N, C-alpha and C positions, 0 to 999 in steps of 0.2 A: 524698751524705751530707755535711752541714755539721757538722764536729766541731772546727773551729778558725776563730775569727773575732775581729775587733776592733770595739769599740764606743767611742764618745766619750761621756763622762759628766760632767755638771755638777751640782753641788749648787745649791739655791736661794740667791739673794743674801739677806742679812739686810735687813730693813726699816729705813728711816732713822728716827732719833729726831725727835720733833716739837719745834717752837719755838712756844710758846704761853704766853699770860698770862691769868690769871682777869680776866674782864670782867663782874663781878656789880655789880649796882646799889649795894649797901650794903657792898661790899668793895673800897674804893678802892686799897688796897695788897695785892691778893690774891696777887701773886707769880707765878713761872712755874709752869705745869702741863703742859708738853709731855711726853707719854709716850714710852716706849721703843718702838723698832720691833719687829716680829715676827722670830723666827728663821727662816733659810732652810730648806727641807726637805732631808733626806738622801736619798741614793740607796743602795738596799740590793739586794744580789743574794742570792737564796735558792735553795737546792736543793729541788726538790719531786719528788714521786714520779710525777706524771702528765705530766711533760714528758720526752721521750726524745731530742730532737734540739735543735740550736742553729738550726734552720731559721728561726725567727721573727726572727732577727737578720741575715737575709741581706740584706734590703732596707733595713730601718730600723735604723740604727747610731748615732743621735744621741739621747740621752736627757737631760732636765733635770728637776730637781725644781722645785716652785713657790717663788717668791720670797716673803719675808715682807712684811707690809703696814707702812705708815708709822705711827708713833706719833701719837696724837691728843691733843686737848685734855682737860682734866680727868684727867690722868695715865692716860689709857686706852692700854694697850699694844697695839700692832698685832698682827693675826692671824699666827701662824706659818705658814710655807708647808707644804703637804702633802708628805710624803715619797712617793717611789715605790719600788716593789719589782719587780726584774727576776727572772723565774723561769728557772732553768736546770736541766738534768738533774743528778740526784745523781751525783756523781763528777766534777764540773767544777773544774779548776783556774783560779784567777783570777791573771793576771800583769799587773803594772802596767809600762807602757812608759815608760821615762824619756826625758828630753830628748835624751840621747845615743843613744837607740834600744835600749838594753839592756833586759832583762826582770828584774823582781823579783817573787818569789812573794808575793802578798797573802794568799791563803787557798786551802785545799784543802777543798772542800765535799764530803766523802766520806760524809756522813750525811744522810739525809732530814730536812729541817727546818732544817739548818744555814744561817746567813746571815751576811753581813759587809757593814758600811757601807763602801762603796768611795769615796764622796764626801760629805764633811760639808757641810751647809748653813752659810752664813755667820752669824756671830753678829749679834745685833740691834744697831743704833745706839743710843746713849743720847740720851734727850730732854734739853731744856734744864733741866728740873727737877733732873736729876742733877748739874748744875754750880753749883748754889747753894752759896756759901761765906759766911763771915762778912764777907768784904770785897767779895763780888760777890752782891748780892741781886737783880740783874736779868740773868741770863746770857742772852746772845743767840747762844749757840753750841750746836750739837748735832752728833751724829755721823751719817754715813751708815752703813748696815750693812755688814758685811764681804762681800766677794764669796765665792760658793760655790766649793768646790774643783772643778777641772777636771782630769780624768785620762782617759788612753786605757787601756783595760783589754782584754787578750787573753783570750778564753774558750777553754779547751782541754778538750774533753769526753773522758773516759776511761771506756769502758764498765766497769760493775762486774759481773764474772763469776767464778765459782769456777774454771772450767776453760777453758783455751784450746786450740783445735785449730789446729796450724800445719803447714806442709809446702809443698812446691812446688805450682805450679799443676797442676790436673787429676789430683791423686792421690786424690780422693774425699772431701775434707773436707765438702763439702755433703751427699754421699750419707750419710756417717756421722752428721751432725747430724739429717738427716731420719729416719735409722733409729732413732735413740734419743731423739728428742724430737717435739714437735708443730710445730716450725719447718718452713717450707717454702721453703728457699732454691732458687734456679734451679740445675738440674743439666743439664749438656750436655757433649758431647765436644769441647770446645774450651777453650783456656786462658783464664784470667781471666773466667770465667763469673761468679764472685762479684766484684762491684765495691765492695762495702762490707761491714763486719762484720755477722754475723747472730747474734742471741741465740736460745737455745732452753732450755727448762726440761726437765731429764732426771730421771726418777724412778729413783734408784738402788735397790739392795737395802735399804740402811739409811736413807738420807737423799736428798732431792731436792737438785739442784744446778743452777746456771746455767752453760751452756757457750757459748762465743763462737767462731765460725769466722772466722779471719782470712784475707783474700785471699791468694793464692799469693805465696810469697817466692822471688824469683829473685836471682842474683848481682848485688850493687850495690844491694839493696833498702834498706839503711841510709842510702844517699845519695839515694834517690828513685827509683831505677830501678824500672820497673814501678809498683806501688802500695804498696810496702813501708814507706817511711818515714811515709806517712800513717796507717798502721794498726797498726804495731808497738807504738804507745803503748797500744793496747787490751789487750795481754796484759800490761802491766806491773802490773796490779792482780790478776791471776789467781794462784791458789795452786797449781795443778797444770797441767801441759801434757800434751796428747797429741800426739806427734810422728808424723804420718801419712806413710807412704812408699808408692809405687806399686811393687808386687811385679813389674811387668813391666819396670821400668827395668834397664838393663844393670848398674849398680852402685849398689845401695841405701845402702851404707855411704858412698859418695862424696856421694850426695845428702843424707844425714844430716849429714855434715860441713859442706857448703855452707850449709844452712839455720842450723845452729848458729852458724857463723861470722858470718852476717848478724845473728843476734840478738846476738851478743857485741859486734860493732861498734856496734850501735845502743844497747845498754845491757847491760853485762856482768852485771849482776844477773839477767838473763833466763836465762842458762844454769845459774844456781844453783837455779832452781826444780825441785822434784820433777817427773819426767816419765816417761811410758811410751812406748815405741817400738812402733808398730803398722804391720804390713805389710798393706796392703789388696789386694783383688782375688783372694782365695783361690778364688773361684768359677771362675777361669780355670785351665785345665789347665796352662799354662806356668808359672803361679806355683806350683801344687802341686808340679810337678817340680823346681822350684828352692828349695823350702822348706828342706831341710837345708843347702844351699849358703849361703842367705841367713843362716840361724841360726848357722852355723859362723863366717862372717865377722864377725858382731857379737860372738859369744863370744870370739873371738880378742883383742878389746879389753876384755873383761870386761862386756859388756852383753847383756841378754836382750831378746827380741823376741816380740811376740804377732802372730798372723795372724788376719785377719778378712775377711769379705766384706760390705761395707756394703750391697751389692746384695741379698743373700739373708739378711743379718743373722747369718750364722754367725760365732761367736766374739765378737759384740758384748756379750753378757751378761757374758762373762768379763772383758772390759776395763772394763766399768762397775764390776764388783766390785773391780777393782784401783784405780780411781779412788776409789771409796768408802773403801778402806783408806788411801790416801794422804791424803785430805782429813781423815780422822779423826785422823791423825798431826800435822796442822797445829795450831798454837796461836795462830791469828790471831783468836780470840774468835768474833765473830758474823758470820762469812762475808765476802763480798766487800765489805761496807760497813765493814770495820774494818781499819785498818793500824796496824802497830807504831809507825811514826814519821810523824807528820803535822804540818806546820808551818801554823799559822793565826795571822794577826794582822790587827788592825783599824787602818787608817790613822787617825791622830788629828791634830787641829789644833794648831798651836803657838800658844798664846795669849801667850807671853812675848816681848814685842817690845823689842828693844835698838836704839835709833836709831843709824844709820850715816850719816856724812856723806862724800861723795865730791866730786870736782871735774870739771866738764864746761867746759873752757876757763875762763872767769872766773866761772862760776856755781857756787855751793855747792848740791849736790843732797842733800836729806835723804831717806833711805830709811826710812820709818816708815809702814806702812799706817794706823796709828791716826791720825797727824798728817794724812795725806791725806784721811781720811774727815772730819775736822773742817773742813779748808780747803774741801772741796767743798760744804759745807753752808751756808756763811755769806756775808754781804755784806762783802767785803773792803775796800769803800770806807768803811765806817762805822768811825770812830775808836774807838768803844766796843768794837766787835768785835775790833779790832786789839789793844787793851789786854788784853781777856779771853783772846785767843789767846796773847799773850805769857805771861801767867800760866799757862796750861795747858801751854805748851811747856816752861816751867821745871819744872813738876811731872813731865813726861814725860822730862826729862833732855835735851831737844833743845837748849836754849840752851847747856847745858855742852858738848854734843858739838860745836856750831858754834864756840864759843870756843876749844875745843881744836884745831879745824881752821883757826883763824886768821881766822874771819869777823869783819869789823868794820862799823861804821855805814856805810850807803850801798852796801853790796855786795848783790848779787842772790842770793836764796835760792829754790830750786825745790821745791815740794811736789807731786809728780806732775806735772800739767799746768799748775799755777799758779806763777807767780813773784811773789815779794814783795821789796820794798826793805827790807833788814834795818836797823832803827834801834837 
């Protein structure tokens, strides 16, 4: 089961602005008509109903939206790049992996149809028609488009279920799920038969609900021993828990404490969920004989227990009725797809650029994406272009930033990969 994976995502680059002039027979002074480039496509992640696993991202993990097209003559704007939508199961968390390796929650897609833009496409570059001024009627400069955002996103799937069935290996969790639903998990007389969570729809007395069986929890599960830490997350969204115990064990109370401790160490909120304690294998004579003894041990700490046989379905109807009652007392709205607290945000591009000047030995380095996009598009050997760039750099505050940094005539100034002699 693939329920945790990372993908690299890139928004489309914005298209470059065009550099063009009208060349019509009877319009000798037609002026610039280079259009703006097209915007780069966004990358969207959307929760859908018909996708249940993250298996489709097991082998393909790099996704990029389409780039915008270049601006054309006659003020024609370039075509915007197509956005792409990645489909994930409802209940998927989106984590952004930072440069330091830490994780930041981007969105919790807990509802069907929810979506989030995880990588914005780059803004379009301006064509030379945008640089016409009263003092510059023949602009020879235009912008490259912005680069699309690049991010690494961790997809963490959490199954959406109302009821979670937890317990040690081989206590009968799969048998119970088979007994009360149409799910068909594997049942066998050896530990860890269930290697991944199994969902099943249960028709209770008053309402139907979804139950999830979590693979057996052993000591150290919260740290990854056995299969625990991979699947404990799947009961974080449940509203009610069934804690199933094997009546043939020497000390059911000790087993109960052990599983509860693992849940607490993984996420202390898990032990605060309403739960019922169920002793399985009542069809065995040794369990019937120990029934009073087991009940007394739990009553000594103020807890009640129920006895069932998942094999013969004895007592199953009774615990389903109790689950119905507990679910009715919950106030989480519309079932497993509703949470009281849910953080969702959409990353946004920062369009406000403040030029910054640093030193690299004797070279002044200008950190301004907008200026870099201009320098990358023009003929730096053309004196007219140099004059126009100077005027644009003054408008952007770059000249003032260089002067504050001490740049003087004849010094080298770097814009991205290009170096200019500052005059």
